[in-house]
C-alpha positions, 0 to 999 in steps of 0.5 A, spaced: 495 287 651 499 280 653 503 279 660 510 277 659 513 271 662 520 267 664 526 271 668 533 274 666 539 275 665 543 282 666 547 286 660 554 286 661 559 290 656 565 291 654 570 297 651 577 296 648 583 295 650 591 296 648 597 291 649 602 286 645 600 279 645 594 274 645 588 273 648 586 280 649 581 283 654 576 276 652 570 276 656 565 270 657 560 269 650 553 268 650 549 262 648 546 265 642 545 273 643 548 279 647 544 278 653 538 278 655 536 279 649 532 273 648 531 272 640 535 273 634 535 278 629 534 273 623 528 273 621 525 265 619 521 263 613 513 266 614 507 264 611 504 273 609 498 275 608 496 280 603 493 286 607 495 288 614 496 284 620 492 288 627 492 281 632 497 276 634 495 270 639 499 263 639 496 257 644 500 250 643 504 251 637 500 255 633 500 263 632 493 266 630 493 272 626 488 276 625 487 283 620 484 286 614 486 281 608 484 276 602 490 270 602 495 267 604 502 266 601 509 262 602 514 267 603 519 268 597 522 262 595 518 258 599 513 252 598 506 252 596 500 256 593 497 262 594 490 260 599 484 263 601 485 266 608 479 272 610 481 276 616 484 270 620 490 265 619 493 259 623 499 258 623 504 253 626 509 257 631 516 252 628 515 252 622 511 258 620 506 255 615 499 255 615 495 249 620 489 246 619 484 251 622 481 256 617 477 261 619 474 267 615 471 272 618 466 276 615 461 282 614 454 283 610 457 291 608 463 295 610 470 292 610 470 286 616 476 286 619 480 283 626 483 287 630 483 284 636 486 276 639 487 274 646 486 267 649 483 264 655 488 263 662 487 256 660 488 257 653 483 252 651 478 258 646 480 264 642 477 271 642 477 275 637 474 283 636 473 286 631 469 288 626 465 283 623 458 280 623 459 272 621 465 267 623 465 262 617 458 262 617 455 263 624 452 269 625 457 274 631 457 281 633 464 283 632 466 280 638 466 272 637 469 265 641 473 260 638 473 253 641 482 252 640 482 245 639 476 243 633 477 251 631 469 252 632 465 258 634 463 256 640 455 259 638 453 260 646 458 266 647 453 271 644 455 279 645 452 284 641 458 290 640 454 296 636 461 297 633 469 296 632 473 292 638 479 294 638 482 291 645 481 284 649 483 282 655 480 275 658 480 273 666 476 266 668 470 268 667 470 275 664 472 278 657 475 285 657 473 289 651 475 296 648 473 299 642 469 305 638 462 302 641 457 305 645 452 299 647 453 292 648 446 288 647 443 294 648 445 297 653 449 303 654 457 301 655 462 307 652 468 305 649 469 300 655 465 293 657 466 286 660 462 280 658 461 274 660 467 269 658 463 263 657 455 266 655 457 273 653 452 276 658 453 284 659 456 285 666 455 292 671 462 293 669 462 300 667 468 305 665 465 309 660 470 313 655 469 319 651 473 317 646 476 310 643 479 304 647 485 302 644 488 297 650 485 294 655 489 290 660 489 286 667 494 287 672 496 280 675 493 279 681 486 280 677 484 286 681 485 292 676 484 293 668 488 299 664 486 302 659 489 305 653 486 309 648 484 316 644 480 318 651 479 325 655 475 322 661 473 315 663 467 316 668 466 323 667 473 324 671 479 327 666 485 322 665 487 322 658 489 316 654 490 312 661 487 310 666 486 304 672 479 301 673 476 296 678 476 289 674 469 287 677 465 296 678 470 299 673 470 304 677 477 309 677 483 307 680 487 311 678 487 317 674 492 320 669 490 328 668 496 331 665 501 325 664 500 324 657 500 330 652 493 332 649 494 330 641 498 323 643 494 317 645 495 310 648 496 304 642 497 298 646 498 296 655 501 289 656 504 288 664 509 284 667 509 281 674 513 289 675 508 292 673 504 296 666 508 298 660 504 303 654 505 304 648 503 312 645 503 315 638 502 322 637 500 327 632 503 334 630 508 337 634 511 336 642 508 329 641 509 324 646 511 317 641 515 313 646 513 308 651 512 308 658 512 303 665 508 304 671 509 299 677 505 295 680 502 296 685 502 303 686 501 305 679 506 310 678 511 312 673 518 307 673 520 311 667 518 314 659 522 313 654 520 319 650 523 317 642 519 320 637 516 314 632 509 312 633 510 306 638 504 301 636 505 295 642 510 292 647 512 286 649 515 286 656 519 278 655 524 275 660 525 283 662 525 285 655 520 290 652 520 289 646 516 295 642 514 295 635 514 303 632 518 307 626 522 311 632 526 316 628 529 321 633 531 318 640 536 324 641 532 326 648 534 319 652 541 320 650 540 316 643 541 318 636 538 323 632 532 324 628 534 321 621 532 314 619 526 310 623 528 303 626 521 299 627 523 294 632 527 295 638 528 292 645 531 295 652 530 293 659 524 294 663 528 297 668 530 303 663 530 307 656 536 305 653 537 300 648 539 293 647 543 291 642 537 288 638 535 291 632 532 287 626 527 292 621 522 293 616 519 297 612 513 302 613 510 298 609 502 299 606 496 302 609 498 308 614 506 307 613 506 305 620 511 298 618 510 293 625 503 293 629 502 287 634 508 282 637 507 275 641 510 270 643 509 262 640 513 256 642 513 249 640 518 244 640 523 248 647 524 254 641 520 260 643 519 265 637 517 272 637 512 274 631 511 280 629 504 283 625 503 289 621 503 293 615 510 292 612 513 290 606 520 288 607 524 285 613 531 286 614 531 289 606 529 282 604 521 282 601 516 279 606 509 281 607 506 283 614 508 277 619 515 274 621 518 271 626 525 271 630 528 265 634 530 264 641 535 260 638 539 259 630 543 265 630 546 266 623 547 272 622 554 275 621 557 282 624 559 287 618 567 287 615 570 292 620 573 297 617 580 298 619 586 303 619 592 303 622 598 309 624 604 310 628 607 316 631 614 314 635 618 308 633 615 302 636 608 302 637 603 301 632 596 303 633 590 299 630 583 301 630 577 300 627 569 302 627 566 297 630 561 292 627 553 293 627 550 286 628 543 287 630 542 281 635 549 282 638 552 287 642 559 285 645 562 282 640 569 279 639 575 282 634 581 279 632 587 282 630 591 279 624 598 282 622 602 281 615 597 275 612 598 270 619 593 265 620 593 266 627 591 273 631 596 277 634 590 280 639 583 278 641 578 285 643 572 285 645 568 291 644 561 294 645 556 296 639 548 298 637 546 301 630 546 308 634 552 308 637 558 304 633 565 307 637 572 306 635 576 300 638 583 300 638 589 295 640 596 298 640 602 293 637 608 294 641 613 289 638 613 293 632 621 295 628 623 301 626 623 303 619 619 297 618 612 296 613 606 292 616 600 289 615 593 288 619 586 285 618 581 284 623 575 281 624 568 281 628 565 274 631 558 273 635 557 270 641 554 264 637 560 264 633 558 267 627 565 271 624 565 277 619 569 277 613 576 280 614 577 288 613 580 290 607 589 292 609 590 296 613 598 297 612 603 302 616 611 304 616 613 304 623 616 312 623 625 311 625 623 318 630 618 321 632 612 325 628 613 331 630 606 335 629 601 329 631 605 328 637 604 334 639 597 335 638 595 328 642 602 331 647 596 337 647 590 333 649 586 333 644 580 328 645 578 328 638 583 328 632 581 326 625 587 326 620 583 325 614 587 318 612 583 313 610 583 310 604 576 307 604 569 309 606 566 310 612 570 311 616 574 316 620 580 313 626 580 318 632 588 319 632 588 322 639 590 318 645 585 313 647 580 316 643 574 313 641 571 319 638 571 317 630 568 320 624 564 318 618 563 320 611 557 322 609 556 322 600 563 319 600 568 325 600 575 324 595 581 321 600 587 322 600 588 328 596 595 331 596 599 334 598 596 334 606 598 341 610 603 338 615 609 335 612 609 328 612 606 322 608 599 324 611 593 325 607 588 330 606 580 329 605 576 333 600 569 336 600 565 338 593 561 343 597 554 340 596 553 335 600 559 330 603 561 332 609 564 327 616 560 326 621 561 324 629 560 316 630 561 319 638 555 324 641 558 328 646 558 335 649 563 340 650 565 343 656 566 351 658 573 351 655 574 347 649 579 349 643 577 346 636 583 347 630 583 344 623 588 346 616 584 348 611 585 350 602 580 352 598 578 356 592 571 357 593 566 364 592 561 360 597 563 360 603 561 354 607 563 350 614 569 348 615 568 345 623 562 346 628 557 342 633 551 340 631 545 335 634 544 331 628 549 326 624 545 325 617 541 331 617 542 338 618 542 340 625 537 345 628 542 347 634 548 348 632 554 353 634 562 352 636 563 353 628 567 355 623 566 358 617 567 361 611 564 367 607 562 368 601 568 372 600 573 367 604 573 371 611 572 367 616 568 366 622 569 363 629 562 363 632 557 361 639 550 362 639 548 365 647 540 366 646 544 371 640 549 369 635 556 372 638 563 371 632 569 374 631 570 375 623 577 376 620 579 382 615 583 378 610 580 372 606 583 365 606 580 362 599 587 363 596 588 355 594 593 355 599 593 351 606 592 356 611 591 354 619 585 356 624 584 356 631 578 357 636 578 357 643 573 358 648 574 358 655 574 364 661 578 369 658 572 369 652 573 367 645 579 367 641 581 366 634 588 365 630 590 364 623 596 361 621 599 362 629 596 369 628 591 372 632 585 375 629 580 377 634 578 376 641 570 376 644 569 376 651 563 371 650 565 366 656 558 361 654 555 357 648 549 353 646 549 347 651 547 340 648 549 334 646 551 332 639 557 331 634 563 335 630 562 336 624 566 337 618 565 340 611 558 342 612 552 343 617 546 348 618 548 356 618 541 358 618 541 365 622 548 366 622 551 373 620 554 373 613 551 367 611 554 363 605 551 361 599 552 354 601 552 351 608 557 346 605 565 347 604 568 345 597 575 344 598 580 340 602 581 339 610 587 336 614 589 335 621 583 337 625 582 336 633 578 338 638 581 339 645 578 340 652 582 345 654 584 353 651 589 352 647 595 357 648 598 363 643 604 360 644 601 353 643 598 355 636 603 358 634 607 351 635 602 347 632 603 352 626 610 352 625 611 344 626 606 343 620 613 344 615 618 341 620 622 335 617 618 329 617 619 322 614 617 320 608 616 313 606 618 310 599 615 302 598 619 299 592 616 292 589 622 288 585 623 290 578 625 282 577 625 276 581 627 268 580 630 262 584 635 257 582 635 249 583 640 245 583 635 240 582 634 242 575 640 246 573 638 248 566 631 250 568 629 258 568 624 260 574 622 267 572 615 266 570 613 262 577 609 264 582 614 262 588 621 264 591 625 257 594 631 258 600 634 253 601 643 250 603 641 243 600 639 241 596 640 247 593 635 253 593 637 261 593 632 266 590 634 273 586 631 280 587 633 286 583 630 293 585 631 300 582 631 305 587 629 311 587 634 317 589 634 320 597 628 326 596 632 333 597 635 334 603 633 328 606 638 321 607 636 314 608 634 313 614 632 305 614 631 300 609 626 293 610 625 287 606 619 284 606 617 278 603 612 273 604 610 266 605 606 262 601 600 258 602 604 251 601 605 245 607 612 247 611 613 252 606 616 256 613 623 254 615 627 254 622 633 256 618 637 262 618 635 267 612 641 272 609 639 278 605 646 278 601 648 283 596 649 280 588 655 281 584 655 277 578 650 279 573 643 276 572 636 277 569 629 274 571 628 271 565 634 268 564 638 265 570 639 258 572 642 254 576 647 254 572 649 260 571 647 264 577 650 270 578 656 270 584 654 273 591 657 278 595 658 280 603 656 281 609 649 280 609 645 286 609 640 282 614 637 275 616 631 272 618 632 268 624 628 263 622 620 263 619 614 259 621 610 256 617 603 259 614 603 265 610 604 271 612 610 277 611 616 277 615 620 283 614 627 285 615 632 291 616 638 291 612 644 295 613 642 302 611 649 304 608 650 299 603 642 301 601 644 308 601 650 307 597 645 304 591 640 309 591 637 313 584 640 305 581 639 298 581 640 294 587 640 286 587 639 282 593 639 274 594 636 269 599 641 264 601 640 259 607 646 254 610 640 249 612 636 244 609 629 245 610 626 250 604 623 256 605 618 258 600 616 265 599 610 268 593 615 272 588 612 278 585 608 275 580 603 272 585 598 276 587 597 273 594 604 276 595 601 283 597 606 287 593 612 282 595 617 283 595 618 289 597 623 294 599 621 300 604 625 304 605 625 311 610 628 319 608 628 323 613 633 329 615 640 328 616 
């Protein structure tokens, strides 16, 4: 029941980027948070009542809170001690601490409560409504006026309300009230009334409702009053929960029969210069729990947000509508499915799409609603969004019933990105990550760091919301075949708050095209989960340009070997009880599609391998386009057309061997393939049309034929892909054959021994040092020994690369060329000195043409034949330089060396 103020900016969002180099896809940054959001999501230190806050108002740098409580106490860790506050407290808008204004709202019998607070237009008088009989001992009757400057009751204001007042709105000469009352000053006024602002005398205004009034707001032109509540009639006319009446007489201006569901009510109304907004709560099935925007003039609907979750309060401010609710299902407006409750949201006043502001509370005490009321207070040029209710935590930290958020001072950093890297062909690495969560910034800047360097190799902007965290990616086209690279990613918000570095993502660039994944991509997969991740909860999408990543639920087993296809890939394991992967990307499926996965199991309890459903972390209530296994190991491919339509194999596949399954649907109907062979068809060309998410490892199966014991599948999956087309029989057979085609394998060999020699200390051994050094004059040389494996059967060495990492000391790099040469003499890590250093051979196996300062990994390609000759034995290498600029590296003894020095060997078909 508040007016908004101010102007707005428009939200500009961006997507992922690809390229090689610095400064990619840079976008202008907001001063603190992503516009048009006006407040941070960082909760400020605020004193807290011991009960429920029902009402808020602000004037002159003070925020007034009314409710049902008896004391206020400092925030956790704050100074001060608990003090009495009987259903009312005044607090400093900037500090959150109590002011000198103290008022006690009491009643002779029953429980006193303050349910509504409103200020006169000049903010000199505070009006308080609720259920109480006295304020600081002065007799009143559920509505009182308080002089703000002196914090004293205005005794000339003497209205008499016979029951609880729940809502107030004030003009220069009138106070409008809504509530439970049936009479005012002994005169009939049912649930809504108007009294004089100076003396409380009853006015002719009559807008009688048959059920309680909960909201009242005057339109900006002062000509009409918007009423909200539980009612079904006003002045005898059908108009459920919402009505607009004449401000002088109370006569209906606009009724809304059938506009709001009969099991829903209006809990709050707020206006701005363009319209008014309702907060709605429902009970039972088929309710309306969301928000409605209506235009001024005309009072017609602008939009309706049908999210479920009992909206308690709305506040338009600078073209953003902030709301307090426990929204748990916004799938009806294309957002998040039924699941976790979200208590504080923001959206533009022009539409239903949520913005990047989502601090959160818990449900709390009382009815377990969470936040119930909001207002904006300002002091010293800073504005504060205050929130009251019955919550007991804010952003996961203990805080009861009151919290606030400032317009400046964003201090919360984005979450750490979860990154991975992949290379399918020479010369290209794709780095991808799940976009981070920042509760007040939807547009984040990501920096990609390669090989431990302090300077980013790329900068990417991408958008994310708490319910929409798409995959972002960047493609490195400056990589060499056979060499290994590491990548880390940070996220930065508009205020400059930066996350920690992501965990290291490592990749070796192949010497030839990786046949199986390359063909899946070439055949048009739009979602491709390879399950090669080493950390939860991100499942990367490896399709071309893909952003349809997945998320692990309940920690499936990662990096299961062997995988289904040749090469270094791994599989994922599901426990058949509660683990699965669900899509991060809400999507719909067209009339033609194919789904493909590899599986291995010996389960006798069945379960869903892969399918489409309308939820993420909870069981879906719409689900089809799925492949599941019966208890006896047969495969079922099914769609729903009003009835379940299925294709079932005659053969069981729970033999603990890898199998390939593809299901397609299109104009030719449904087709199921296993191990490249068609196993069944059905002339059905339609399926259930809904938006949802792909699932791997489990989801609902109620009502389907041969329903297995378990909806969750126990076994391993690999290489799950979705296509927007029907794969042909030839394509399916080709995919099955490519799984066993030769592929590169990579072996990384750390140094078994390393040390260096120093001419300045000819008798000193450096075998235990964490450093290695290289220089021509005065002489340093480093010596490395690697115990090489034999080539895997049927393969030869395709490439070899040596990786070293510069140390963090100043000037660790060198401008000189460093050569990698074979060691021909005997040496040992613990015994080698400058005086007995080994002899060296030639020619050089590889070179580093200068290495820049800054701790980072650097690689040199080595002569393949020379390394191949040492396979199955020991290879000694030395690092030498002709110049005077020393190179300092981490040795194998240094934890910061990230496993260097290290040889990366790539084996493949001859």
